[in-house]
BALOBA-1460 file (C-alpha; in Angstrom, 3 decimals):
// residues 368
<rec num="1" residu="m" x="3.517" y="2.861" z="16.523"/>
<rec num="2" residu="r" x="0.212" y="1.560" z="17.867"/>
<rec num="3" residu="l" x="-3.412" y="2.343" z="17.088"/>
<rec num="4" residu="t" x="-4.815" y="2.130" z="20.607"/>
<rec num="5" residu="e" x="-8.346" y="3.336" z="19.926"/>
<rec num="6" residu="l" x="-10.557" y="3.218" z="16.842"/>
<rec num="7" residu="t" x="-13.997" y="4.826" z="16.681"/>
<rec num="8" residu="v" x="-16.024" y="4.459" z="13.489"/>
<rec num="9" residu="t" x="-19.313" y="6.277" z="12.858"/>
<rec num="10" residu="d" x="-21.580" y="5.771" z="9.828"/>
<rec num="11" residu="f" x="-18.798" y="4.135" z="7.827"/>
<rec num="12" residu="r" x="-19.873" y="1.378" z="5.410"/>
<rec num="13" residu="n" x="-22.296" y="-0.808" z="7.408"/>
<rec num="14" residu="l" x="-20.933" y="0.409" z="10.752"/>
<rec num="15" residu="e" x="-23.316" y="2.791" z="12.493"/>
<rec num="16" residu="r" x="-20.963" y="3.092" z="15.462"/>
<rec num="17" residu="a" x="-18.152" y="0.863" z="16.640"/>
<rec num="18" residu="r" x="-15.401" y="1.539" z="19.151"/>
<rec num="19" residu="l" x="-12.330" y="-0.565" z="19.877"/>
<rec num="20" residu="q" x="-9.745" y="0.124" z="22.564"/>
<rec num="21" residu="t" x="-6.605" y="-1.959" z="22.984"/>
<rec num="22" residu="e" x="-2.871" y="-1.717" z="23.570"/>
<rec num="23" residu="a" x="-2.349" y="-5.234" z="22.188"/>
<rec num="24" residu="r" x="0.172" y="-5.996" z="19.466"/>
<rec num="25" residu="f" x="-2.167" y="-8.501" z="17.783"/>
<rec num="26" residu="v" x="-5.756" y="-7.345" z="17.227"/>
<rec num="27" residu="v" x="-8.022" y="-10.086" z="15.856"/>
<rec num="28" residu="l" x="-11.361" y="-9.143" z="14.279"/>
<rec num="29" residu="h" x="-13.414" y="-12.278" z="13.734"/>
<rec num="30" residu="g" x="-16.961" y="-13.245" z="12.846"/>
<rec num="31" residu="d" x="-19.132" y="-14.421" z="9.982"/>
<rec num="32" residu="n" x="-18.942" y="-12.885" z="6.537"/>
<rec num="33" residu="a" x="-20.707" y="-9.565" z="5.817"/>
<rec num="34" residu="q" x="-20.704" y="-8.470" z="9.467"/>
<rec num="35" residu="g" x="-18.182" y="-5.635" z="9.163"/>
<rec num="36" residu="k" x="-14.733" y="-7.134" z="9.850"/>
<rec num="37" residu="t" x="-13.149" y="-5.879" z="6.664"/>
<rec num="38" residu="n" x="-14.934" y="-2.534" z="7.030"/>
<rec num="39" residu="l" x="-13.143" y="-2.010" z="10.347"/>
<rec num="40" residu="l" x="-9.820" y="-2.947" z="8.785"/>
<rec num="41" residu="e" x="-10.612" y="-0.614" z="5.900"/>
<rec num="42" residu="a" x="-11.168" y="2.180" z="8.430"/>
<rec num="43" residu="v" x="-7.700" y="1.562" z="9.901"/>
<rec num="44" residu="w" x="-6.153" y="1.629" z="6.425"/>
<rec num="45" residu="l" x="-8.059" y="4.824" z="5.654"/>
<rec num="46" residu="l" x="-6.537" y="6.536" z="8.688"/>
<rec num="47" residu="a" x="-3.063" y="5.481" z="7.610"/>
<rec num="48" residu="n" x="-3.415" y="6.275" z="3.898"/>
<rec num="49" residu="l" x="-6.475" y="8.532" z="3.450"/>
<rec num="50" residu="r" x="-7.842" y="6.095" z="0.880"/>
<rec num="51" residu="s" x="-9.771" y="2.838" z="0.823"/>
<rec num="52" residu="f" x="-8.259" y="-0.407" z="-0.420"/>
<rec num="53" residu="r" x="-11.634" y="-1.418" z="-1.905"/>
<rec num="54" residu="e" x="-13.404" y="1.742" z="-3.089"/>
<rec num="55" residu="t" x="-12.114" y="4.647" z="-5.162"/>
<rec num="56" residu="r" x="-15.259" y="6.776" z="-4.671"/>
<rec num="57" residu="q" x="-15.162" y="7.871" z="-1.051"/>
<rec num="58" residu="l" x="-18.802" y="8.976" z="-0.946"/>
<rec num="59" residu="r" x="-19.635" y="5.262" z="-1.029"/>
<rec num="60" residu="l" x="-17.907" y="4.884" z="2.323"/>
<rec num="61" residu="i" x="-20.748" y="6.818" z="3.993"/>
<rec num="62" residu="r" x="-23.389" y="4.539" z="5.500"/>
<rec num="63" residu="q" x="-26.671" y="4.585" z="3.618"/>
<rec num="64" residu="g" x="-28.974" y="7.216" z="5.074"/>
<rec num="65" residu="a" x="-26.195" y="9.114" z="6.886"/>
<rec num="66" residu="d" x="-24.895" y="12.587" z="6.025"/>
<rec num="67" residu="q" x="-21.264" y="11.900" z="6.869"/>
<rec num="68" residu="a" x="-18.810" y="9.178" z="7.822"/>
<rec num="69" residu="r" x="-16.186" y="9.615" z="10.529"/>
<rec num="70" residu="v" x="-13.155" y="7.592" z="11.572"/>
<rec num="71" residu="l" x="-11.216" y="8.594" z="14.672"/>
<rec num="72" residu="g" x="-8.039" y="6.958" z="15.893"/>
<rec num="73" residu="e" x="-5.729" y="7.428" z="18.853"/>
<rec num="74" residu="v" x="-2.132" y="6.709" z="17.918"/>
<rec num="75" residu="r" x="0.768" y="6.024" z="20.254"/>
<rec num="76" residu="g" x="4.210" y="6.576" z="18.768"/>
<rec num="77" residu="i" x="7.418" y="8.530" z="19.057"/>
<rec num="78" residu="a" x="5.373" y="11.754" z="19.134"/>
<rec num="79" residu="g" x="3.398" y="10.501" z="22.151"/>
<rec num="80" residu="r" x="-0.346" y="9.983" z="22.035"/>
<rec num="81" residu="r" x="-2.016" y="11.781" z="19.169"/>
<rec num="82" residu="q" x="-5.528" y="11.760" z="17.755"/>
<rec num="83" residu="l" x="-6.386" y="11.565" z="14.056"/>
<rec num="84" residu="q" x="-9.896" y="12.250" z="12.768"/>
<rec num="85" residu="w" x="-11.105" y="11.785" z="9.176"/>
<rec num="86" residu="t" x="-14.573" y="12.996" z="8.163"/>
<rec num="87" residu="r" x="-16.237" y="12.757" z="4.763"/>
<rec num="88" residu="e" x="-19.439" y="14.711" z="4.107"/>
<rec num="89" residu="r" x="-22.038" y="13.514" z="1.632"/>
<rec num="90" residu="s" x="-21.771" y="16.986" z="0.119"/>
<rec num="91" residu="g" x="-18.250" y="15.960" z="-0.930"/>
<rec num="92" residu="g" x="-16.076" y="17.751" z="1.604"/>
<rec num="93" residu="r" x="-13.286" y="16.077" z="3.581"/>
<rec num="94" residu="d" x="-12.057" y="17.227" z="6.969"/>
<rec num="95" residu="l" x="-8.771" y="16.079" z="8.537"/>
<rec num="96" residu="r" x="-7.977" y="16.889" z="12.146"/>
<rec num="97" residu="v" x="-4.957" y="16.190" z="14.323"/>
<rec num="98" residu="d" x="-5.641" y="16.514" z="18.062"/>
<rec num="99" residu="a" x="-8.990" y="18.192" z="17.232"/>
<rec num="100" residu="r" x="-7.386" y="20.959" z="15.129"/>
<rec num="101" residu="q" x="-7.221" y="21.230" z="11.367"/>
<rec num="102" residu="a" x="-4.323" y="19.172" z="10.014"/>
<rec num="103" residu="r" x="-1.473" y="21.397" z="8.846"/>
<rec num="104" residu="g" x="-0.818" y="19.184" z="5.858"/>
<rec num="105" residu="l" x="-0.525" y="15.598" z="4.675"/>
<rec num="106" residu="e" x="3.094" y="15.352" z="5.809"/>
<rec num="107" residu="e" x="2.062" y="15.928" z="9.430"/>
<rec num="108" residu="w" x="-0.718" y="13.348" z="9.088"/>
<rec num="109" residu="f" x="1.399" y="10.613" z="7.538"/>
<rec num="110" residu="d" x="4.195" y="11.127" z="10.041"/>
<rec num="111" residu="l" x="1.848" y="9.880" z="12.767"/>
<rec num="112" residu="l" x="0.471" y="6.674" z="11.241"/>
<rec num="113" residu="r" x="1.477" y="4.372" z="8.393"/>
<rec num="114" residu="a" x="0.461" y="0.844" z="7.513"/>
<rec num="115" residu="v" x="1.215" y="-2.101" z="5.240"/>
<rec num="116" residu="l" x="-1.715" y="-4.171" z="3.932"/>
<rec num="117" residu="f" x="-2.053" y="-7.809" z="2.829"/>
<rec num="118" residu="c" x="-5.419" y="-8.823" z="1.357"/>
<rec num="119" residu="p" x="-6.771" y="-11.391" z="-1.149"/>
<rec num="120" residu="e" x="-6.773" y="-8.873" z="-4.010"/>
<rec num="121" residu="h" x="-3.006" y="-8.527" z="-3.746"/>
<rec num="122" residu="g" x="-2.533" y="-11.723" z="-5.716"/>
<rec num="123" residu="a" x="-2.707" y="-9.341" z="-8.691"/>
<rec num="124" residu="i" x="0.739" y="-8.047" z="-7.737"/>
<rec num="125" residu="i" x="2.115" y="-11.362" z="-9.000"/>
<rec num="126" residu="r" x="-0.332" y="-12.332" z="-11.749"/>
<rec num="127" residu="g" x="-1.839" y="-9.002" z="-12.797"/>
<rec num="128" residu="e" x="-0.826" y="-6.314" z="-15.249"/>
<rec num="129" residu="p" x="2.395" y="-4.299" z="-14.822"/>
<rec num="130" residu="g" x="0.445" y="-1.430" z="-13.251"/>
<rec num="131" residu="e" x="-0.292" y="-3.616" z="-10.227"/>
<rec num="132" residu="r" x="3.420" y="-4.098" z="-9.570"/>
<rec num="133" residu="r" x="4.211" y="-0.426" z="-10.175"/>
<rec num="134" residu="d" x="1.511" y="0.486" z="-7.660"/>
<rec num="135" residu="f" x="3.026" y="-1.908" z="-5.121"/>
<rec num="136" residu="l" x="6.465" y="-0.369" z="-5.558"/>
<rec num="137" residu="d" x="5.091" y="3.154" z="-5.297"/>
<rec num="138" residu="r" x="3.186" y="2.174" z="-2.147"/>
<rec num="139" residu="a" x="6.405" y="0.796" z="-0.637"/>
<rec num="140" residu="a" x="8.204" y="4.024" z="-1.568"/>
<rec num="141" residu="f" x="5.367" y="6.011" z="0.045"/>
<rec num="142" residu="t" x="5.664" y="3.996" z="3.271"/>
<rec num="143" residu="a" x="9.340" y="4.947" z="3.392"/>
<rec num="144" residu="r" x="8.821" y="8.535" z="2.242"/>
<rec num="145" residu="p" x="5.251" y="9.937" z="2.135"/>
<rec num="146" residu="a" x="6.364" y="12.783" z="-0.164"/>
<rec num="147" residu="h" x="6.666" y="10.131" z="-2.901"/>
<rec num="148" residu="l" x="2.897" y="10.411" z="-3.343"/>
<rec num="149" residu="d" x="3.234" y="14.029" z="-4.530"/>
<rec num="150" residu="l" x="5.871" y="13.023" z="-7.073"/>
<rec num="151" residu="v" x="3.643" y="10.269" z="-8.490"/>
<rec num="152" residu="r" x="0.745" y="12.707" z="-8.824"/>
<rec num="153" residu="q" x="2.890" y="15.346" z="-10.513"/>
<rec num="154" residu="y" x="4.248" y="12.807" z="-12.970"/>
<rec num="155" residu="r" x="0.785" y="11.473" z="-13.849"/>
<rec num="156" residu="r" x="-0.499" y="14.995" z="-14.493"/>
<rec num="157" residu="v" x="2.347" y="15.686" z="-16.908"/>
<rec num="158" residu="v" x="1.710" y="12.375" z="-18.720"/>
<rec num="159" residu="q" x="-1.969" y="13.330" z="-19.085"/>
<rec num="160" residu="q" x="-1.071" y="16.797" z="-20.359"/>
<rec num="161" residu="k" x="1.415" y="15.472" z="-22.907"/>
<rec num="162" residu="a" x="-1.133" y="12.857" z="-24.047"/>
<rec num="163" residu="a" x="-3.706" y="15.631" z="-24.595"/>
<rec num="164" residu="l" x="-1.132" y="17.509" z="-26.671"/>
<rec num="165" residu="l" x="-0.418" y="14.422" z="-28.786"/>
<rec num="166" residu="r" x="-4.125" y="13.862" z="-29.460"/>
<rec num="167" residu="g" x="-4.752" y="17.468" z="-30.530"/>
<rec num="168" residu="p" x="-3.665" y="19.360" z="-33.640"/>
<rec num="169" residu="r" x="-0.113" y="18.507" z="-34.601"/>
<rec num="170" residu="p" x="2.091" y="20.139" z="-31.920"/>
<rec num="171" residu="s" x="5.234" y="22.077" z="-32.704"/>
<rec num="172" residu="t" x="8.679" y="20.690" z="-32.010"/>
<rec num="173" residu="a" x="9.167" y="23.314" z="-29.312"/>
<rec num="174" residu="e" x="5.966" y="22.265" z="-27.525"/>
<rec num="175" residu="l" x="6.959" y="18.610" z="-27.554"/>
<rec num="176" residu="e" x="10.463" y="19.365" z="-26.327"/>
<rec num="177" residu="a" x="9.068" y="21.399" z="-23.430"/>
<rec num="178" residu="w" x="6.775" y="18.581" z="-22.288"/>
<rec num="179" residu="n" x="9.478" y="15.977" z="-22.836"/>
<rec num="180" residu="g" x="11.809" y="17.986" z="-20.622"/>
<rec num="181" residu="r" x="9.273" y="18.110" z="-17.787"/>
<rec num="182" residu="l" x="8.456" y="14.433" z="-18.196"/>
<rec num="183" residu="a" x="12.128" y="13.422" z="-18.221"/>
<rec num="184" residu="r" x="12.934" y="15.435" z="-15.076"/>
<rec num="185" residu="l" x="10.007" y="14.033" z="-13.101"/>
<rec num="186" residu="g" x="10.442" y="10.576" z="-14.613"/>
<rec num="187" residu="a" x="14.111" y="10.386" z="-13.650"/>
<rec num="188" residu="e" x="13.266" y="11.385" z="-10.079"/>
<rec num="189" residu="l" x="10.422" y="8.847" z="-9.927"/>
<rec num="190" residu="t" x="12.592" y="6.012" z="-11.231"/>
<rec num="191" residu="t" x="15.374" y="6.975" z="-8.803"/>
<rec num="192" residu="r" x="12.999" y="6.745" z="-5.846"/>
<rec num="193" residu="r" x="11.580" y="3.448" z="-7.096"/>
<rec num="194" residu="r" x="15.119" y="2.098" z="-7.329"/>
<rec num="195" residu="e" x="15.805" y="3.201" z="-3.755"/>
<rec num="196" residu="a" x="12.643" y="1.475" z="-2.544"/>
<rec num="197" residu="l" x="13.548" y="-1.676" z="-4.468"/>
<rec num="198" residu="d" x="17.082" y="-1.711" z="-3.066"/>
<rec num="199" residu="a" x="15.612" y="-1.560" z="0.450"/>
<rec num="200" residu="l" x="13.194" y="-4.413" z="-0.300"/>
<rec num="201" residu="r" x="15.446" y="-6.828" z="-2.171"/>
<rec num="202" residu="g" x="17.343" y="-8.389" z="0.748"/>
<rec num="203" residu="p" x="14.347" y="-8.535" z="3.134"/>
<rec num="204" residu="f" x="12.236" y="-10.069" z="0.348"/>
<rec num="205" residu="q" x="14.665" y="-12.935" z="-0.098"/>
<rec num="206" residu="q" x="14.918" y="-13.386" z="3.672"/>
<rec num="207" residu="m" x="11.146" y="-13.379" z="4.254"/>
<rec num="208" residu="h" x="10.406" y="-15.668" z="1.327"/>
<rec num="209" residu="a" x="12.872" y="-18.234" z="2.677"/>
<rec num="210" residu="a" x="11.205" y="-17.989" z="6.105"/>
<rec num="211" residu="i" x="7.692" y="-18.470" z="4.653"/>
<rec num="212" residu="a" x="8.291" y="-20.923" z="1.798"/>
<rec num="213" residu="g" x="11.693" y="-22.480" z="2.449"/>
<rec num="214" residu="p" x="14.653" y="-22.666" z="0.062"/>
<rec num="215" residu="g" x="14.217" y="-21.143" z="-3.386"/>
<rec num="216" residu="a" x="15.761" y="-18.343" z="-5.412"/>
<rec num="217" residu="v" x="13.659" y="-15.191" z="-5.702"/>
<rec num="218" residu="g" x="14.545" y="-11.786" z="-7.074"/>
<rec num="219" residu="l" x="13.302" y="-8.292" z="-7.877"/>
<rec num="220" residu="r" x="14.313" y="-6.166" z="-10.846"/>
<rec num="221" residu="l" x="13.012" y="-2.873" z="-12.235"/>
<rec num="222" residu="r" x="12.922" y="-2.972" z="-16.035"/>
<rec num="223" residu="c" x="12.825" y="0.630" z="-17.205"/>
<rec num="224" residu="t" x="14.119" y="3.150" z="-19.726"/>
<rec num="225" residu="g" x="17.742" y="3.826" z="-18.807"/>
<rec num="226" residu="e" x="17.984" y="0.637" z="-16.766"/>
<rec num="227" residu="d" x="21.790" y="0.794" z="-16.866"/>
<rec num="228" residu="a" x="21.970" y="4.504" z="-16.012"/>
<rec num="229" residu="a" x="24.079" y="5.095" z="-12.927"/>
<rec num="230" residu="d" x="22.278" y="8.110" z="-11.494"/>
<rec num="231" residu="r" x="19.387" y="10.548" z="-11.895"/>
<rec num="232" residu="p" x="21.046" y="12.819" z="-14.536"/>
<rec num="233" residu="a" x="21.889" y="9.755" z="-16.639"/>
<rec num="234" residu="l" x="18.308" y="8.543" z="-16.308"/>
<rec num="235" residu="e" x="17.002" y="11.913" z="-17.449"/>
<rec num="236" residu="a" x="19.292" y="11.859" z="-20.490"/>
<rec num="237" residu="a" x="18.211" y="8.309" z="-21.354"/>
<rec num="238" residu="l" x="14.547" y="9.296" z="-21.127"/>
<rec num="239" residu="l" x="15.066" y="12.293" z="-23.419"/>
<rec num="240" residu="r" x="16.827" y="10.107" z="-26.016"/>
<rec num="241" residu="a" x="14.078" y="7.486" z="-25.881"/>
<rec num="242" residu="m" x="11.381" y="10.156" z="-26.226"/>
<rec num="243" residu="a" x="13.086" y="11.590" z="-29.308"/>
<rec num="244" residu="e" x="13.270" y="8.126" z="-30.867"/>
<rec num="245" residu="a" x="9.616" y="7.410" z="-30.102"/>
<rec num="246" residu="q" x="8.258" y="10.808" z="-31.151"/>
<rec num="247" residu="a" x="6.895" y="9.793" z="-34.562"/>
<rec num="248" residu="e" x="5.129" y="6.752" z="-33.086"/>
<rec num="249" residu="e" x="3.720" y="8.785" z="-30.193"/>
<rec num="250" residu="l" x="2.284" y="11.318" z="-32.654"/>
<rec num="251" residu="r" x="0.807" y="8.562" z="-34.798"/>
<rec num="252" residu="r" x="-0.865" y="6.794" z="-31.865"/>
<rec num="253" residu="g" x="-1.592" y="9.768" z="-29.635"/>
<rec num="254" residu="l" x="-0.006" y="7.995" z="-26.666"/>
<rec num="255" residu="v" x="2.897" y="8.674" z="-24.312"/>
<rec num="256" residu="l" x="5.060" y="5.625" z="-24.959"/>
<rec num="257" residu="v" x="8.167" y="6.451" z="-22.908"/>
<rec num="258" residu="g" x="8.452" y="6.983" z="-19.167"/>
<rec num="259" residu="p" x="8.128" y="5.318" z="-15.747"/>
<rec num="260" residu="h" x="4.406" y="4.739" z="-16.331"/>
<rec num="261" residu="r" x="5.590" y="1.881" z="-18.546"/>
<rec num="262" residu="d" x="8.161" y="0.438" z="-16.115"/>
<rec num="263" residu="e" x="7.917" y="-3.242" z="-15.194"/>
<rec num="264" residu="l" x="8.778" y="-4.684" z="-11.803"/>
<rec num="265" residu="v" x="9.938" y="-8.208" z="-12.555"/>
<rec num="266" residu="i" x="9.373" y="-10.660" z="-9.703"/>
<rec num="267" residu="a" x="11.308" y="-13.868" z="-10.328"/>
<rec num="268" residu="v" x="11.186" y="-17.273" z="-8.689"/>
<rec num="269" residu="d" x="13.780" y="-19.897" z="-9.540"/>
<rec num="270" residu="g" x="15.014" y="-17.699" z="-12.380"/>
<rec num="271" residu="r" x="11.631" y="-17.357" z="-14.113"/>
<rec num="272" residu="a" x="9.047" y="-14.574" z="-14.140"/>
<rec num="273" residu="a" x="6.527" y="-15.307" z="-11.407"/>
<rec num="274" residu="r" x="3.697" y="-13.808" z="-13.442"/>
<rec num="275" residu="q" x="3.894" y="-16.656" z="-15.941"/>
<rec num="276" residu="f" x="5.280" y="-19.528" z="-13.912"/>
<rec num="277" residu="a" x="4.402" y="-19.233" z="-10.199"/>
<rec num="278" residu="s" x="1.858" y="-21.698" z="-8.852"/>
<rec num="279" residu="q" x="-1.031" y="-20.427" z="-6.742"/>
<rec num="280" residu="g" x="0.778" y="-21.382" z="-3.538"/>
<rec num="281" residu="q" x="3.999" y="-19.777" z="-4.742"/>
<rec num="282" residu="a" x="2.152" y="-16.590" z="-5.677"/>
<rec num="283" residu="r" x="0.677" y="-16.312" z="-2.173"/>
<rec num="284" residu="s" x="4.082" y="-16.830" z="-0.590"/>
<rec num="285" residu="l" x="5.634" y="-14.219" z="-2.878"/>
<rec num="286" residu="v" x="3.017" y="-11.578" z="-2.064"/>
<rec num="287" residu="l" x="3.307" y="-12.246" z="1.650"/>
<rec num="288" residu="a" x="7.108" y="-12.073" z="1.430"/>
<rec num="289" residu="l" x="6.858" y="-8.717" z="-0.354"/>
<rec num="290" residu="k" x="4.609" y="-7.322" z="2.369"/>
<rec num="291" residu="l" x="6.832" y="-8.646" z="5.149"/>
<rec num="292" residu="a" x="9.805" y="-7.155" z="3.324"/>
<rec num="293" residu="e" x="8.120" y="-3.741" z="3.629"/>
<rec num="294" residu="l" x="7.945" y="-4.260" z="7.395"/>
<rec num="295" residu="e" x="11.558" y="-5.367" z="7.621"/>
<rec num="296" residu="a" x="12.755" y="-2.461" z="5.476"/>
<rec num="297" residu="a" x="10.844" y="-0.112" z="7.778"/>
<rec num="298" residu="r" x="12.426" y="-1.758" z="10.835"/>
<rec num="299" residu="l" x="15.866" y="-1.145" z="9.384"/>
<rec num="300" residu="r" x="14.902" y="2.539" z="9.045"/>
<rec num="301" residu="g" x="13.851" y="2.568" z="12.707"/>
<rec num="302" residu="e" x="10.107" y="2.535" z="11.943"/>
<rec num="303" residu="a" x="7.264" y="0.110" z="12.733"/>
<rec num="304" residu="p" x="4.129" y="0.660" z="10.610"/>
<rec num="305" residu="l" x="0.934" y="-1.236" z="11.360"/>
<rec num="306" residu="f" x="0.461" y="-4.523" z="9.490"/>
<rec num="307" residu="l" x="-3.093" y="-5.200" z="8.316"/>
<rec num="308" residu="l" x="-4.111" y="-8.672" z="7.115"/>
<rec num="309" residu="d" x="-7.553" y="-9.310" z="5.644"/>
<rec num="310" residu="d" x="-9.328" y="-12.660" z="5.319"/>
<rec num="311" residu="l" x="-6.389" y="-14.852" z="6.247"/>
<rec num="312" residu="t" x="-8.560" y="-17.958" z="6.528"/>
<rec num="313" residu="s" x="-8.934" y="-18.032" z="2.746"/>
<rec num="314" residu="e" x="-5.375" y="-17.034" z="1.921"/>
<rec num="315" residu="l" x="-2.945" y="-19.134" z="3.963"/>
<rec num="316" residu="d" x="-2.700" y="-22.791" z="4.926"/>
<rec num="317" residu="r" x="-1.816" y="-23.723" z="8.503"/>
<rec num="318" residu="r" x="1.887" y="-24.167" z="7.781"/>
<rec num="319" residu="r" x="2.268" y="-20.711" z="6.258"/>
<rec num="320" residu="m" x="0.075" y="-19.266" z="8.997"/>
<rec num="321" residu="a" x="2.286" y="-20.703" z="11.727"/>
<rec num="322" residu="r" x="5.404" y="-19.330" z="10.055"/>
<rec num="323" residu="l" x="3.758" y="-15.926" z="9.630"/>
<rec num="324" residu="v" x="2.786" y="-15.703" z="13.307"/>
<rec num="325" residu="e" x="6.316" y="-16.709" z="14.292"/>
<rec num="326" residu="i" x="7.837" y="-13.995" z="12.085"/>
<rec num="327" residu="l" x="5.424" y="-11.319" z="13.294"/>
<rec num="328" residu="g" x="6.041" y="-12.304" z="16.895"/>
<rec num="329" residu="a" x="9.706" y="-11.404" z="16.440"/>
<rec num="330" residu="l" x="8.891" y="-7.944" z="15.055"/>
<rec num="331" residu="d" x="7.554" y="-4.901" z="16.882"/>
<rec num="332" residu="n" x="4.666" y="-4.028" z="14.565"/>
<rec num="333" residu="q" x="1.074" y="-3.894" z="15.707"/>
<rec num="334" residu="v" x="-0.910" y="-6.405" z="13.640"/>
<rec num="335" residu="w" x="-4.627" y="-6.180" z="12.790"/>
<rec num="336" residu="i" x="-6.142" y="-9.392" z="11.413"/>
<rec num="337" residu="t" x="-9.593" y="-10.304" z="10.092"/>
<rec num="338" residu="t" x="-10.694" y="-13.921" z="9.912"/>
<rec num="339" residu="t" x="-13.835" y="-16.029" z="10.069"/>
<rec num="340" residu="d" x="-12.060" y="-18.572" z="12.260"/>
<rec num="341" residu="p" x="-9.659" y="-17.282" z="14.937"/>
<rec num="342" residu="g" x="-8.627" y="-20.857" z="15.696"/>
<rec num="343" residu="w" x="-6.978" y="-20.960" z="12.250"/>
<rec num="344" residu="l" x="-4.383" y="-18.462" z="13.461"/>
<rec num="345" residu="g" x="-3.017" y="-20.873" z="16.027"/>
<rec num="346" residu="p" x="-1.425" y="-19.615" z="19.259"/>
<rec num="347" residu="l" x="-0.518" y="-15.930" z="19.252"/>
<rec num="348" residu="p" x="2.331" y="-14.502" z="21.342"/>
<rec num="349" residu="a" x="1.372" y="-14.595" z="25.021"/>
<rec num="350" residu="g" x="0.268" y="-11.346" z="26.609"/>
<rec num="351" residu="g" x="0.005" y="-9.466" z="23.355"/>
<rec num="352" residu="s" x="-3.336" y="-10.170" z="21.690"/>
<rec num="353" residu="a" x="-6.921" y="-8.938" z="21.843"/>
<rec num="354" residu="r" x="-9.908" y="-10.536" z="20.157"/>
<rec num="355" residu="f" x="-13.068" y="-8.743" z="19.014"/>
<rec num="356" residu="r" x="-16.147" y="-10.470" z="17.675"/>
<rec num="357" residu="v" x="-17.710" y="-8.416" z="14.878"/>
<rec num="358" residu="q" x="-21.436" y="-8.883" z="14.416"/>
<rec num="359" residu="a" x="-24.081" y="-6.740" z="12.717"/>
<rec num="360" residu="g" x="-21.704" y="-3.808" z="12.422"/>
<rec num="361" residu="g" x="-20.587" y="-3.846" z="16.075"/>
<rec num="362" residu="a" x="-17.422" y="-5.077" z="17.799"/>
<rec num="363" residu="i" x="-17.456" y="-6.890" z="21.147"/>
<rec num="364" residu="r" x="-14.210" y="-7.511" z="23.002"/>
<rec num="365" residu="e" x="-13.883" y="-11.141" z="24.002"/>
<rec num="366" residu="i" x="-10.516" y="-12.125" z="25.421"/>
<rec num="367" residu="d" x="-6.930" y="-10.993" z="25.727"/>
<rec num="368" residu="g" x="-4.115" y="-13.379" z="25.100"/>
């Protein structure tokens, strides 16, 4: 898939910007605070209906404007299609496909998906377990957008059971009912996470070797029922663990068992990367994880966009050269922001477009 046109109106600091290109590599460059990352954020928003920097979408509307709008033309297996996202300051959101109201999120996500690499993703390696769970859920969403609904359902049930635990002492029947719902959803969630991890494991090892050279890396999901062979066995393991933890959950008013406490263990040379990876190793690991998402998608017959933010600060020239070489061999469209386009080195001939971003506008410079 390709994003061949992007029009942004009153989004962040961008009053109006329009980019048109069929290029595989789209380079957005310029000084800091000019709008490069805002443009990349707009692309990510089209692909995911969320920002990678801001949870409150009203803040995406340019100061003084009544609404923000992002419009994209997508070329893919469904032909050329148009996606339009609008957020009103009054709080309403409007999604349109080919100028008509979107029929649902499944239709939207079928047309455009993306994988993102940005400086904040170092937290996947060094941050709390929730960062790694979010990464795995995002990878599962890229493979199967319906995964997002499952995650939301599961979180609602966790919140509802937590409210029950914090209230007057619940009856055994009430707890068993909520535990049953939590176990069913939790077993399905863990099963899908396992599937996503199985698809990533081989590509992760392959991409890490290509970026960083020889070295043993691995991925493992540490969870309740880790040895369970299938979804029914996972559900049974969750129910047993909930029964064992019931007294402690009542005492603390917390839901202590379930996939919201899973841990994705990322290992390098047999040790947990969170504790032992150097800064350079951590960057290579994150990049390998993101490239593994692309490779897993390729094996499914898909080619999501790859968005890379602020590469100048994240990668040295050796890793950059290897990255460009790897991306050149794939079929994904790549959007890159950088303060110094020369840092990228030579891009594949005939497949790049460069835009200078200044004061919230984008000027096309050269094609490569």
